[in-house]
C-alpha angles and dihedrals in degrees: 000000000000127000096261092052092047091053093048090048090051088048091055095046093049092046095048090051095046094051102036102041097058089048092051093046091050087053092051094245097118133238096275093061091044090057091046093051091048090053092051089050097051096033132111094266097054124021092356093213098145110047131251127340096254093053090045091054094047092050094066109028088102087071090068090041091058091044094054094044089057090048093051090053086063094052098096121157091249091054093049090051093046093047096037091121095050093043104039100022102041097025096049093044092049094050096048099040092045091050091048094050094046093044091049090051092048091052091053086054093056106266120136116255091253094054091044095053089047091050092048093050092047095046092046087076117096130201113269093188094049098042098046091044089049095048091046091052091048093048093246100109097095099040134083090280092052091048093050093044092049091049092055093046089048092053091048088052091051090045094061095082096055088046091057087055094042103044096068088060087069093055111145100168112080119232092004092125093057090049096048113080103174091192136007090249093064099031109132097004119132119254097254092050090051089054092049088051091051096049091044089056092049090048089049091055093047096048094039094048094050101041110017106043098054095065092046093050089051092050090049091043091054090054086059095216110140096192091056091052090052091047092051092049090052089045089054094052095044092045091053094045090049090052093051090048090051092058093042100260126125114273087219089057091051092050091051089052092050090051091051092052091050096043091100095043117116084231094062097102092048092050089051092049093048097046101037095082089060093052099070096046096045092045088053089053090047091053089051092052092049087060092041091050095055106121103226088182090073089040092054096045097047109014098152091045092048098048090042089057094045093053090042095051093046092049094049091047092048090049094048093049092047092052094048092047093052091048087054089053095250113161112263096247092048095048091050093048091050089046093053093045093053097044099103132077120259147232091258090060091070090052094046093047092053089048091047092054092049092049093051096247096128138355128260097254093058092043089054091050092049089048089054092048090051093046093047091046090052089051092049094051099086090045092047089051092046093053089045090054093052098042100038120006092050092046109066094188092059096081100016127254119316123199094250092058094059104126116255107242093189111094120214100343120205093215136029117203120202109200128022101202130120090304106037095046094062091055091043094052092049091053095045089049088057093050098255114152112237142178116205124203128191132172099210111089089192091059093047093051090051095046091049088058086062093048097256116144109223128159125218115237149109108258093208088070107097093203091057093047089049091050090047089058106262092145089067103025122104103211139031116198111197103200105159123127095225104101098198093045091049090057091048093050093049092047093048095045093048091052095044101038109028093170091060118101108222122204116182140193112236127204095213141335093286092051090046090057092049091052092049090049089054092053108273111155093211139001133205117202104223098225100032100088091038091052092047091052089046091055091045090055090049090054090053090050090052092057102270115141116252090243094052092046091051092048093048091052091049093052093048089050091051096051093041093054091046093051089047092056095046092054095046095087093055096042110133094017125112092247092058094091093051092046091048091053091051092045090050091052093047091046092052092050095046091045093051092047093050091048091050089047088048089054090049093049091047091050090050090048090050092048091048090047092048089050092050091049091048093051090047089053091048094054091046091056 
C-alpha cells in the first residue's frame, strides 16, 4: 500500500469512528459497538473504503499490542499473589470447563475429538480489548466483577504460550507443518529448531527487559527529553512485537511478555503515562477493523448455522463462567455479570486459528467459519450486555437481593467511610461517638458478617463504584474517608470520587510516603500514613523507658511530627520527577539539622524553666523562714 492509500485509509477510519461512536453512545449502545458498526460500514464487504480484509486487520493489530503491553505492566508479583484465586482459580476453571463444554457439543455435531478439543480451546478465549473497554464504560472495571474478569483474561493471556505448544499435538492433516512457514525466518526449519528459536526469542525479551533496558531508561531520563522517552517506549514495544512475529508468535503476546518483565521497573509508571494516550485511539481502530474484517460471504452462505453457533458458543461460555464463579463462592449477581462479560470470542482466537491451520490441526474452511463466529460474537457482546443490563441488572428482583443492594437507612450522611478494618473502625467509632452521621462500606462479606455479630452496621460494597457511592449519599455528604488497605484500589477510589463528586472532601489512608504522594496527586485533600502516628507514639514511649520525662518525650515527638509534615509537603510538588531523590536527600539533611536545633533549644528552655522554678522555690523558702 502506498503512502497516499495509507493516508486515505487512516482518514476513513478516523471519520467513521468520529461519526459513529457519538451516535452509538447517544443511543445507549456503547462506544465498542459504535466502532464495530463503523467498521462494518466502511469495510470490504459493504462500502469497501479501506481495502482488503488482510490489509485492514494488519492495520490495527498494534492496538491490541499496546493494550497487552499495558496489561503486562500491571502483572507484578504482588498482584499475582493478591489475585491468585481470580487468576488461577477462576481463570483455570473457566478455560477448562469452557473447552470441555464446547468440545462436547462439537463432538455431538460430528467433529473428531481432536478437532473438537482444538475448537474448544480456541473458543474459550475471550476478548481482552472488548471486555475491559465495556466494563470501563459501565463503571464495573474496578469492582469485584472487574477483578474477577481481569483475572480470567490474564490467565487466558498466560495460557496462550502452552497452547502454541499443545495444539500441534492435535494435528490431523499430514505434512501441514512442513508446508506452513509462518515467517521467512523459520521457513523450512525442522520443528525442534523452530522451538529453540521461539524459546531463544522469549529468553532475549526476558533478559533484555530485565538487564538492558534499565541503563537505557536512566540514560534517556538524564537527558530530560520527554519525547525521547516516549519514543523509546514505543520502540521497545515495536521491537519486541517484531521479534515475536519473526519467530512465528503473536506480536501481542510478545508485548504482554515485555510488559510483565518491566512490571517491577522504577520506570513503570512513566511508561504507562507515555503509552496510555496511544491505547484509546489504537483500540478504537482495532474495533473498527474487527467489524471491517467480518466475512459476510460466510454469513450469507450459512446465516442460520453461523448465528446458531454464535448463540450456542456464547451460552456455553456464559454457563461455564457462571458455574465456575459460583463454585468459587462469588455472589450470584457478580458471577452472572462476569459470565455475560466473557461470553464472546477473543483476539487470540484469530491468532490461534491461523496457527492451527498452519500446524495441520484443522482445515481452512472450518477456520474461516470459526473466525466468523468469533467476530460476530465480539460484535454481539455490547448488545448482549445491554440486554443483560435491562433485563437483570436494572431489575433487582431478577436474581434476588444481594448484600450491596441493602437500602441505606442513613439519610444524608455527613461522612462516608470506605473500609472498616483495623484502621477505618477507629475513625468510625470516634465520629459516631461525636454524633456524626456516617455510612460505612466494606468489600469483605466475611468481615461484615463478623462485625454485624458485634452490632456494627456496615454495608457490603465496592467503594470504587460510583453508583454505590451515589446511593450511599456522596452527593450530599461532606467527607469521604478512604480507609481500605489495598493501595491501588485506594488510589482508584480517590480519583473516581474526586472526578464524580468535586464538592466532597476526601481523606485517605496511605501505606507509606510514596503511596501518600500518589493519593495527593490523584486529588486527595489529606492523607494519613497508617504507621506514622503509631511509630511516633512507639518512639515516645521508648524515650520514657530510657529515663526521659513524659513532658520532654511528648515535646520531642511533637517537634518531629511538625518537621516531618513540613518536609512531606515541601517534597509533594516534585514527587515522581527525577529531581525528587536529590530534593529528598536535601530535605532529610535540613530536617535533621532543624530537628537537632529545636531539640537543643527545648533542652535550653527546659533548663531555664528548671532554674526559674528553683529560684521561685528558693524565694518561697526564704520568705517562709
